LUMROSE-182750 format. One record per residue (C-alpha): x negated, y negated, z negated; residue in three letters. Coordinates in steps of 0.5 Angstrom, whole numbers, padded with zeros to 4 digits. Each point is the difference from the previous one (the first is absolute). Layout:
REM LUMROSE-182750
[[X Y Z] 'ALA'],
...
REM end
This chain:
REM LUMROSE-182750
[[-0443 -0030 -0238] 'UNK'],
[[0006 0005 0001] 'UNK'],
[[-0004 0005 0003] 'UNK'],
[[-0004 0001 -0006] 'UNK'],
[[0005 0002 -0004] 'UNK'],
[[0005 0003 0005] 'UNK'],
[[-0001 0007 -0002] 'UNK'],
[[0001 -0001 -0007] 'UNK'],
[[0007 -0004 0001] 'UNK'],
[[0002 0007 0004] 'UNK'],
[[-0001 0003 -0007] 'UNK'],
[[0002 -0005 -0006] 'UNK'],
[[0005 -0004 0004] 'UNK'],
[[0005 0006 0000] 'UNK'],
[[-0002 0002 -0007] 'UNK'],
[[0001 -0007 -0003] 'UNK'],
[[0006 0000 0004] 'UNK'],
[[0003 0006 -0003] 'UNK'],
[[-0002 -0002 -0007] 'UNK'],
[[0004 -0006 0001] 'UNK'],
[[0006 0004 0002] 'UNK'],
[[-0001 0004 -0006] 'UNK'],
[[0000 -0007 -0004] 'UNK'],
[[0006 -0002 0004] 'UNK'],
[[0004 0006 -0002] 'UNK'],
[[-0002 0000 -0007] 'UNK'],
[[0003 -0007 -0001] 'UNK'],
[[0006 0001 0003] 'UNK'],
[[0000 -0003 0007] 'UNK'],
[[0005 0003 0005] 'UNK'],
[[-0001 0006 0004] 'UNK'],
[[0001 -0005 0006] 'UNK'],
[[-0005 -0005 -0002] 'UNK'],
[[-0005 0006 -0001] 'UNK'],
[[0002 0003 0007] 'UNK'],
[[-0002 -0007 0003] 'UNK'],
[[-0006 -0001 -0003] 'UNK'],
[[-0003 0007 0001] 'UNK'],
[[0002 -0001 0008] 'UNK'],
[[-0003 -0006 0000] 'UNK'],
[[-0007 0003 -0003] 'UNK'],
[[0001 0006 0005] 'UNK'],
[[0000 -0005 0006] 'UNK'],
[[-0006 -0004 -0003] 'UNK'],
[[-0004 0006 -0001] 'UNK'],
[[0002 0002 0007] 'UNK'],
[[-0002 -0007 0003] 'UNK'],
[[-0007 0001 -0003] 'UNK'],
[[-0001 0005 0005] 'UNK'],
[[0000 -0005 0005] 'UNK'],
[[-0007 -0003 -0002] 'UNK'],
[[-0002 0007 -0001] 'UNK'],
[[0002 0002 0007] 'UNK'],
[[-0003 -0007 0004] 'UNK'],
[[-0006 0000 -0004] 'UNK'],
[[-0002 0007 0001] 'UNK'],
[[-0005 0002 0005] 'UNK'],
[[0002 0007 0003] 'UNK'],
[[-0007 0000 0004] 'UNK'],
[[-0004 0001 -0006] 'UNK'],
[[0000 0006 -0005] 'UNK'],
[[-0003 -0003 -0006] 'UNK'],
[[0004 -0002 -0006] 'UNK'],
[[0003 -0007 0001] 'UNK'],
[[0004 -0005 -0005] 'UNK'],
[[-0005 0003 -0005] 'UNK'],
[[0000 -0002 -0008] 'UNK'],
[[-0005 0002 -0005] 'UNK'],
[[0000 -0001 -0008] 'UNK'],
[[-0003 0004 -0005] 'UNK'],
[[0005 0004 -0004] 'UNK'],
[[-0005 0004 -0005] 'UNK'],
[[-0007 -0002 0002] 'UNK'],
[[-0003 0005 -0005] 'UNK'],
[[0003 0006 0004] 'UNK'],
[[-0001 -0004 0007] 'UNK'],
[[0008 0000 0001] 'UNK'],
[[0003 -0006 0004] 'UNK'],
[[0006 -0003 0002] 'UNK'],
[[-0002 0001 0007] 'UNK'],
[[0005 -0001 0006] 'UNK'],
[[0000 0001 0008] 'UNK'],
[[0004 0002 0006] 'UNK'],
[[-0002 0003 0006] 'UNK'],
[[0005 0002 0006] 'UNK'],
[[0002 0006 -0004] 'UNK'],
[[0002 -0003 -0006] 'UNK'],
[[0003 -0006 0003] 'UNK'],
[[0006 0004 0003] 'UNK'],
[[0002 0003 -0007] 'UNK'],
[[0000 -0007 -0003] 'UNK'],
[[0004 -0003 0005] 'UNK'],
[[0005 0006 0000] 'UNK'],
[[0000 0000 -0008] 'UNK'],
[[0003 -0007 0001] 'UNK'],
[[0005 0001 0005] 'UNK'],
[[0002 0006 -0004] 'UNK'],
[[0001 -0004 -0006] 'UNK'],
[[0005 -0005 0003] 'UNK'],
[[0004 0006 0003] 'UNK'],
[[0001 0003 -0007] 'UNK'],
[[0002 -0007 -0003] 'UNK'],
[[0005 -0001 0005] 'UNK'],
[[0003 0007 0000] 'UNK'],
[[0001 0000 -0007] 'UNK'],
[[0004 -0006 0000] 'UNK'],
[[0007 0003 0000] 'UNK'],
[[-0003 0007 -0003] 'UNK'],
[[-0003 -0001 -0006] 'UNK'],
[[0004 -0003 -0006] 'UNK'],
[[-0003 0003 -0006] 'UNK'],
[[-0007 -0004 -0003] 'UNK'],
[[0000 -0004 0007] 'UNK'],
[[-0006 -0004 -0003] 'UNK'],
[[-0004 0006 -0002] 'UNK'],
[[0001 0003 0007] 'UNK'],
[[-0002 -0005 0004] 'UNK'],
[[-0006 -0001 -0005] 'UNK'],
[[-0002 0007 0001] 'UNK'],
[[0000 0000 0007] 'UNK'],
[[-0004 -0007 0001] 'UNK'],
[[-0005 0003 -0005] 'UNK'],
[[-0001 0006 0004] 'UNK'],
[[-0001 -0004 0006] 'UNK'],
[[-0006 -0004 -0004] 'UNK'],
[[-0003 0007 -0002] 'UNK'],
[[0000 0003 0006] 'UNK'],
[[-0003 -0006 0004] 'UNK'],
[[-0005 0001 -0005] 'UNK'],
[[-0002 0007 0001] 'UNK'],
[[0000 -0002 0008] 'UNK'],
[[-0005 -0006 -0002] 'UNK'],
[[-0005 0003 -0005] 'UNK'],
[[-0007 0001 0002] 'UNK'],
[[-0002 0002 -0007] 'UNK'],
[[0002 0008 -0002] 'UNK'],
[[0002 -0002 -0007] 'UNK'],
[[0004 -0006 0002] 'UNK'],
[[0003 0005 0006] 'UNK'],
[[0002 0005 -0005] 'UNK'],
[[0003 -0005 -0005] 'UNK'],
[[0005 -0002 0005] 'UNK'],
[[0001 0007 0003] 'UNK'],
[[0002 0003 -0007] 'UNK'],
[[0004 -0006 -0002] 'UNK'],
[[0004 0001 0006] 'UNK'],
[[0003 0006 -0003] 'UNK'],
[[0003 -0005 -0006] 'UNK'],
[[0005 -0004 0004] 'UNK'],
[[0002 0006 0005] 'UNK'],
[[0001 0004 -0007] 'UNK'],
[[0005 -0005 -0003] 'UNK'],
[[0004 -0001 0007] 'UNK'],
[[0001 0007 0000] 'UNK'],
[[0002 0001 -0007] 'UNK'],
[[0004 -0006 -0001] 'UNK'],
[[0004 -0001 0006] 'UNK'],
[[0000 0007 0003] 'UNK'],
[[0005 0006 0000] 'UNK'],
[[0003 0005 -0004] 'UNK'],
[[-0007 0004 -0001] 'UNK'],
[[-0004 -0007 0000] 'UNK'],
[[-0004 0003 -0006] 'UNK'],
[[-0002 0006 0003] 'UNK'],
[[-0002 -0003 0006] 'UNK'],
[[-0004 -0006 -0003] 'UNK'],
[[-0004 0005 -0005] 'UNK'],
[[-0002 0004 0006] 'UNK'],
[[-0002 -0005 0004] 'UNK'],
[[-0004 -0003 -0005] 'UNK'],
[[-0004 0007 -0002] 'UNK'],
[[-0001 0002 0007] 'UNK'],
[[-0003 -0007 0002] 'UNK'],
[[-0004 -0001 -0007] 'UNK'],
[[-0003 0007 0000] 'UNK'],
[[-0003 -0001 0007] 'UNK'],
[[-0003 -0007 -0002] 'UNK'],
[[-0004 0003 -0006] 'UNK'],
[[-0004 0003 0005] 'UNK'],
[[-0001 -0006 0004] 'UNK'],
[[-0003 -0004 -0006] 'UNK'],
[[-0005 0006 -0001] 'UNK'],
[[-0002 -0001 0007] 'UNK'],
[[-0001 -0007 -0001] 'UNK'],
[[-0004 0001 -0006] 'UNK'],
[[-0005 0005 0003] 'UNK'],
[[-0001 -0005 0006] 'UNK'],
[[-0001 -0006 -0005] 'UNK'],
[[-0006 0004 -0003] 'UNK'],
[[-0003 0002 0007] 'UNK'],
[[0001 -0007 0003] 'UNK'],
[[-0001 -0005 -0006] 'UNK'],
[[0006 -0004 0002] 'UNK'],
[[0008 0001 0001] 'UNK'],
[[-0001 -0004 0006] 'UNK'],
[[0004 0005 0005] 'UNK'],
[[-0005 -0002 0006] 'UNK'],
[[-0006 0003 -0004] 'UNK'],
[[0004 0007 -0001] 'UNK'],
[[-0001 0000 0008] 'UNK'],
[[-0007 0000 0000] 'UNK'],
[[-0001 0006 -0005] 'UNK'],
[[-0002 0007 0002] 'UNK'],
[[0004 0005 -0004] 'UNK'],
[[-0003 0007 -0002] 'UNK'],
[[0004 0006 0003] 'UNK'],
[[0003 0003 -0006] 'UNK'],
[[0002 -0007 -0003] 'UNK'],
[[0002 -0002 0007] 'UNK'],
[[0005 0005 -0001] 'UNK'],
[[0003 -0002 -0006] 'UNK'],
[[0000 -0007 0002] 'UNK'],
[[0004 0002 0006] 'UNK'],
[[0005 0004 -0005] 'UNK'],
[[0001 -0006 -0004] 'UNK'],
[[0002 -0004 0006] 'UNK'],
[[0004 0005 0003] 'UNK'],
[[0004 0001 -0007] 'UNK'],
[[0001 -0008 -0001] 'UNK'],
[[0002 -0002 0007] 'UNK'],
[[0003 0007 0003] 'UNK'],
[[0005 -0001 -0006] 'UNK'],
[[0002 -0007 0002] 'UNK'],
[[0001 0001 0007] 'UNK'],
[[0003 0005 -0002] 'UNK'],
[[-0003 0006 0004] 'UNK'],
[[0003 0007 0000] 'UNK'],
[[0000 0004 -0005] 'UNK'],
[[-0001 -0006 -0005] 'UNK'],
[[0006 -0004 0003] 'UNK'],
[[0006 0003 -0005] 'UNK'],
[[0000 -0007 -0004] 'UNK'],
[[0002 -0004 0006] 'UNK'],
[[0007 0003 0002] 'UNK'],
[[0002 -0001 -0008] 'UNK'],
[[-0003 -0007 0000] 'UNK'],
[[0004 -0002 0006] 'UNK'],
[[0006 0003 -0001] 'UNK'],
[[0001 -0003 -0007] 'UNK'],
[[-0003 -0007 0001] 'UNK'],
[[0004 -0006 0002] 'UNK'],
[[-0001 -0002 0007] 'UNK'],
[[-0005 -0005 -0001] 'UNK'],
[[-0004 0005 -0004] 'UNK'],
[[0000 0005 0006] 'UNK'],
[[-0002 -0005 0005] 'UNK'],
[[-0006 -0002 -0004] 'UNK'],
[[-0002 0008 -0001] 'UNK'],
[[0001 0001 0008] 'UNK'],
[[-0003 -0007 0002] 'UNK'],
[[-0005 -0001 -0004] 'UNK'],
[[-0002 0005 -0006] 'UNK'],
[[-0001 0006 0005] 'UNK'],
[[-0005 -0004 0004] 'UNK'],
[[-0004 -0001 -0006] 'UNK'],
[[-0002 0007 0001] 'UNK'],
[[-0002 0000 0007] 'UNK'],
[[-0004 -0007 -0001] 'UNK'],
[[-0004 0003 -0006] 'UNK'],
[[-0002 0006 0005] 'UNK'],
[[-0002 -0006 0005] 'UNK'],
[[-0004 -0004 -0005] 'UNK'],
[[-0003 0005 -0005] 'UNK'],
[[0000 0007 0002] 'UNK'],
[[-0002 0000 0008] 'UNK'],
[[-0006 -0005 -0001] 'UNK'],
[[-0003 0003 -0006] 'UNK'],
[[0001 0007 0002] 'UNK'],
[[0001 0001 0008] 'UNK'],
[[-0004 0006 0000] 'UNK'],
[[0005 0004 -0005] 'UNK'],
[[0006 -0003 0004] 'UNK'],
[[-0003 0003 0006] 'UNK'],
[[-0002 0007 -0002] 'UNK'],
[[0007 0000 -0003] 'UNK'],
[[0004 -0003 0005] 'UNK'],
[[0004 0007 0002] 'UNK'],
[[0003 0000 -0007] 'UNK'],
[[0002 -0007 0000] 'UNK'],
[[0003 0000 0007] 'UNK'],
[[0004 0007 -0002] 'UNK'],
[[0003 -0004 -0006] 'UNK'],
[[0002 -0006 0004] 'UNK'],
[[0003 0005 0005] 'UNK'],
[[0004 0004 -0006] 'UNK'],
[[0003 -0007 -0002] 'UNK'],
[[0002 -0002 0007] 'UNK'],
[[0003 0007 0002] 'UNK'],
[[0002 0003 -0007] 'UNK'],
[[0002 -0006 -0003] 'UNK'],
[[0004 -0002 0006] 'UNK'],
[[0004 0006 0000] 'UNK'],
[[0001 -0001 -0008] 'UNK'],
[[0003 -0007 0002] 'UNK'],
[[0005 0004 0004] 'UNK'],
[[0003 0004 -0006] 'UNK'],
[[0002 -0006 -0004] 'UNK'],
[[0007 -0003 -0001] 'UNK'],
[[-0002 -0006 -0004] 'UNK'],
[[-0002 -0006 0005] 'UNK'],
[[-0005 -0003 -0004] 'UNK'],
[[-0004 0007 -0001] 'UNK'],
[[0000 0001 0007] 'UNK'],
[[-0003 -0006 0002] 'UNK'],
[[-0005 0001 -0006] 'UNK'],
[[-0002 0007 0003] 'UNK'],
[[0000 -0004 0007] 'UNK'],
[[-0005 -0005 -0003] 'UNK'],
[[-0005 0006 -0002] 'UNK'],
[[0000 0003 0007] 'UNK'],
[[-0001 -0007 0003] 'UNK'],
[[-0006 -0001 -0005] 'UNK'],
[[-0003 0007 0002] 'UNK'],
[[0000 -0003 0007] 'UNK'],
[[-0004 -0006 -0003] 'UNK'],
[[-0005 0005 -0004] 'UNK'],
[[-0001 0004 0007] 'UNK'],
[[-0002 -0006 0003] 'UNK'],
[[-0005 -0002 -0005] 'UNK'],
[[-0003 0007 -0001] 'UNK'],
[[0000 0002 0007] 'UNK'],
[[-0006 -0005 0001] 'UNK'],
[[-0005 0005 -0001] 'UNK'],
[[0003 0005 0004] 'UNK'],
[[0000 -0005 0006] 'UNK'],
[[-0007 -0002 -0001] 'UNK'],
[[-0002 0007 0000] 'UNK'],
[[0004 0002 0006] 'UNK'],
[[-0001 -0007 0004] 'UNK'],
[[-0006 -0004 -0003] 'UNK'],
[[0004 -0006 0002] 'UNK'],
[[0001 -0005 -0006] 'UNK'],
[[0006 -0003 0005] 'UNK'],
[[0004 0006 -0001] 'UNK'],
[[-0001 0000 -0007] 'UNK'],
[[0002 -0007 -0001] 'UNK'],
[[0006 0001 0004] 'UNK'],
[[0002 0005 -0005] 'UNK'],
[[-0001 -0004 -0006] 'UNK'],
[[0003 -0006 0003] 'UNK'],
[[0006 0004 0001] 'UNK'],
[[0000 0002 -0007] 'UNK'],
[[0000 -0007 -0002] 'UNK'],
[[0005 -0002 0004] 'UNK'],
[[0005 0006 -0002] 'UNK'],
[[-0001 -0002 -0007] 'UNK'],
[[0002 -0007 0002] 'UNK'],
[[0006 0002 0004] 'UNK'],
[[0003 0005 -0005] 'UNK'],
[[0001 -0005 -0005] 'UNK'],
[[0005 -0004 0005] 'UNK'],
[[0004 0006 0002] 'UNK'],
[[0000 0004 -0007] 'UNK'],
[[0001 -0007 -0004] 'UNK'],
[[0006 -0001 0005] 'UNK'],
[[0003 0007 -0001] 'UNK'],
[[-0001 0000 -0008] 'UNK'],
[[0003 -0007 0000] 'UNK'],
[[0006 0003 0004] 'UNK'],
[[0001 0005 -0005] 'UNK'],
[[0000 -0004 -0005] 'UNK'],
[[0006 -0005 0003] 'UNK'],
[[0004 0007 0001] 'UNK'],
[[-0001 0002 -0007] 'UNK'],
[[0002 -0007 -0003] 'UNK'],
[[0006 0000 0004] 'UNK'],
[[0002 0007 0000] 'UNK'],
[[-0003 0003 -0006] 'UNK'],
[[-0004 0006 0003] 'UNK'],
[[-0006 0002 0004] 'UNK'],
[[0003 0007 0002] 'UNK'],
[[0001 0001 0008] 'UNK'],
[[0006 0004 -0001] 'UNK'],
[[0004 -0006 -0003] 'UNK'],
[[-0001 -0004 0006] 'UNK'],
[[0002 0000 0007] 'UNK'],
[[0002 -0005 0005] 'UNK'],
[[-0003 -0006 -0003] 'UNK'],
[[-0002 -0003 0007] 'UNK'],
[[0008 -0001 0001] 'UNK'],
[[0000 -0004 -0007] 'UNK'],
[[-0007 -0003 0000] 'UNK'],
[[-0002 -0001 0007] 'UNK'],
[[-0005 -0005 -0001] 'UNK'],
[[-0004 0004 -0005] 'UNK'],
[[0001 0006 0004] 'UNK'],
[[-0004 -0004 0006] 'UNK'],
[[-0006 -0002 -0005] 'UNK'],
[[0000 0007 -0003] 'UNK'],
[[-0001 0003 0007] 'UNK'],
[[-0006 -0004 0001] 'UNK'],
[[-0003 0002 -0006] 'UNK'],
[[0002 0007 0002] 'UNK'],
[[-0003 -0001 0006] 'UNK'],
[[-0007 -0003 -0002] 'UNK'],
[[0000 0006 -0005] 'UNK'],
[[0000 0005 0005] 'UNK'],
[[-0005 -0004 0004] 'UNK'],
[[0004 -0002 0006] 'UNK'],
[[-0004 -0004 0005] 'UNK'],
[[0001 -0007 0000] 'UNK'],
[[0000 0000 -0008] 'UNK'],
[[-0006 -0001 -0005] 'UNK'],
[[0001 0007 -0002] 'UNK'],
[[-0002 0003 0007] 'UNK'],
[[-0007 -0004 0001] 'UNK'],
[[-0004 0003 -0006] 'UNK'],
[[0003 0007 0001] 'UNK'],
[[-0002 0000 0007] 'UNK'],
[[-0007 -0003 -0001] 'UNK'],
[[-0001 0006 -0005] 'UNK'],
[[0002 0005 0004] 'UNK'],
[[-0004 -0002 0006] 'UNK'],
[[-0006 -0001 -0003] 'UNK'],
[[0001 0007 -0004] 'UNK'],
[[0002 0003 0007] 'UNK'],
[[-0007 -0001 0003] 'UNK'],
[[-0003 0004 -0006] 'UNK'],
[[0004 0006 -0001] 'UNK'],
[[0007 0001 0004] 'UNK'],
[[0003 0005 -0005] 'UNK'],
[[-0001 -0005 -0006] 'UNK'],
[[0003 -0006 0005] 'UNK'],
[[0006 0005 0001] 'UNK'],
[[0001 0001 -0007] 'UNK'],
[[0000 -0007 -0001] 'UNK'],
[[0004 -0001 0006] 'UNK'],
[[0006 0004 -0004] 'UNK'],
[[0002 -0006 -0004] 'UNK'],
[[0003 -0002 0007] 'UNK'],
[[0004 0005 -0001] 'UNK'],
[[0002 0001 -0007] 'UNK'],
[[0000 -0007 -0002] 'UNK'],
[[0006 -0001 0005] 'UNK'],
[[0003 0006 -0003] 'UNK'],
[[0001 -0002 -0007] 'UNK'],
[[0001 -0008 0001] 'UNK'],
[[0005 0001 0006] 'UNK'],
[[0004 0005 -0004] 'UNK'],
[[0000 -0004 -0006] 'UNK'],
[[0002 -0006 0005] 'UNK'],
[[0006 0004 0003] 'UNK'],
[[0002 0003 -0007] 'UNK'],
[[0001 -0007 -0003] 'UNK'],
[[0002 -0005 0006] 'UNK'],
[[0004 0004 0005] 'UNK'],
[[0006 0004 0000] 'UNK'],
[[0007 -0002 -0003] 'UNK'],
[[0000 -0004 -0006] 'UNK'],
[[0001 0004 -0006] 'UNK'],
[[-0001 0001 -0008] 'UNK'],
[[-0003 -0006 -0003] 'UNK'],
[[-0001 -0004 0007] 'UNK'],
[[0008 0001 0001] 'UNK'],
[[0002 -0003 -0007] 'UNK'],
[[-0005 -0006 0001] 'UNK'],
[[0001 -0003 0007] 'UNK'],
[[0001 -0007 -0001] 'UNK'],
[[-0006 -0005 -0001] 'UNK'],
[[-0005 0006 0000] 'UNK'],
[[-0005 -0003 0005] 'UNK'],
[[-0006 -0003 -0001] 'UNK'],
[[-0001 -0008 0000] 'UNK'],
[[-0003 -0006 -0003] 'UNK'],
[[-0007 0002 -0003] 'UNK'],
[[0001 0008 0001] 'UNK'],
[[0000 -0002 0008] 'UNK'],
[[-0006 -0005 -0001] 'UNK'],
[[-0004 0006 -0003] 'UNK'],
[[0002 0005 0006] 'UNK'],
[[-0002 -0006 0005] 'UNK'],
[[-0007 -0001 -0004] 'UNK'],
[[-0001 0007 0000] 'UNK'],
[[0002 0001 0008] 'UNK'],
[[-0004 -0005 0002] 'UNK'],
[[-0007 0003 -0001] 'UNK'],
[[0003 0007 0002] 'UNK'],
[[0001 -0003 0007] 'UNK'],
[[-0005 -0005 0001] 'UNK'],
[[-0006 0005 -0002] 'UNK'],
[[0003 0005 0004] 'UNK'],
[[0000 -0004 0006] 'UNK'],
[[-0006 -0004 -0002] 'UNK'],
[[-0005 0004 -0005] 'UNK'],
[[-0006 -0004 0002] 'UNK'],
[[0000 -0005 -0006] 'UNK'],
[[-0001 0006 -0005] 'UNK'],
[[-0005 0004 0004] 'UNK'],
[[-0004 -0007 0001] 'UNK'],
[[-0001 -0001 -0007] 'UNK'],
[[-0002 0007 -0002] 'UNK'],
[[-0004 0001 0006] 'UNK'],
[[-0007 -0003 -0002] 'UNK'],
[[0001 0003 -0007] 'UNK'],
[[0002 0007 0002] 'UNK'],
[[-0006 0000 0005] 'UNK'],
[[-0005 -0001 -0005] 'UNK'],
[[0003 0005 -0005] 'UNK'],
[[-0001 0005 0006] 'UNK'],
[[-0007 -0002 0001] 'UNK'],
[[-0002 0000 -0007] 'UNK'],
[[0003 0007 -0001] 'UNK'],
[[-0003 0003 0006] 'UNK'],
[[-0007 -0003 -0002] 'UNK'],
[[0001 0004 -0007] 'UNK'],
[[0002 0007 0003] 'UNK'],
[[-0006 0005 -0001] 'UNK'],
[[-0003 0003 0006] 'UNK'],
[[0003 0006 0002] 'UNK'],
[[0007 0000 -0003] 'UNK'],
[[0003 0001 0006] 'UNK'],
[[-0005 0004 0003] 'UNK'],
REM end
């Protein structure tokens, strides 16, 4: 019985839990009680992933745990849910990240605690809805709704420039999404349905295909975000509370890449094949140029934000390079490796960037600054923090043995077989990422204590819930770094079907 409503539970359980937190806050329930309730809800949400994982058949590419209810029958709009090996990974990641956010905010958030917990519980339900939707209008509803909790999270609990950052975030992502709605409406007129699978079978004329490609690119590129529409992200990250930064880095950026995989590629593979060099070029600019921009930052959160953009450039390279690999090697296996590398990189990036952002939040809560110049010698006063932060930094640079290495390696090795120079450009991340990450670590953790660090040496190290959060993030970094098979096995069949589908739809002569 649970399997028939499991996907709905992933959506509505956290949303109703968020409403419960709001009611508790309105009725004057203590902040501590709200925190305990939110923690219990987050644990139960993560526990729902157990039947999802155990009941999911990784050998099948078809949608599983499907649910269907008519929503607006006159327009053939339905409440249609399902998951495959791609979306199921993001649902589990969303539930895990929600627990991390709730636990990490216990000692950090003291204002409007009930509303804070509600925002991120509701956000989890909305994003799960986007990853599960099999109806385009249902997907679009969740896609747009995901902006509201994040807008509130930045605008209410953000830093000094929170109003500017939240409005910029909303305008960028909302304007890009308008084109997505137009694209869905056109596809509906051609297929007579908003069912996403019905879009894949359409034959789109040349000029219309170009316009649809631009519409999808505008919506998904902003969300990732790709260069040059990335400028909203550093401001949003810098001003957002730690929980907001984790949601942005771990989940919202991945929604853009998910959109390419779910809509743009299956519907318009020929256009992507003919524009591969343009898209790959944008990805390389994000990897290299934005990496250098990270080196110039003085604010730790801003540096990590630029690092996220650079790492997402590697993700988009892995996705867009599929067509270059197919054209060069005609080997679907190599193309699958590239996409699976991008998938793995998205999952791994959530753990490392989440740990880095939460760590900066812990420092800001203690010392009141995010500027590197205000720190030095933290390792002598916060040795436990320093040890875990080193692990997160090493995962961020892709050290072998950490989860950050696997995705980068798969992408670069797949691209290398198609084009040496593009692979060399992508491999530049192996140089630039350690440069800005270890430079930040050295400035903050090493040397003799001074300034704010020297003034507060007693009882500054992490412990209790803060240590638990770091342990929870460290476990998947090490486990998946040593044994990546669970992630790769879940996505293998679905990625294989994805590659075969776009191969069958690429027009003859595109690569000639």
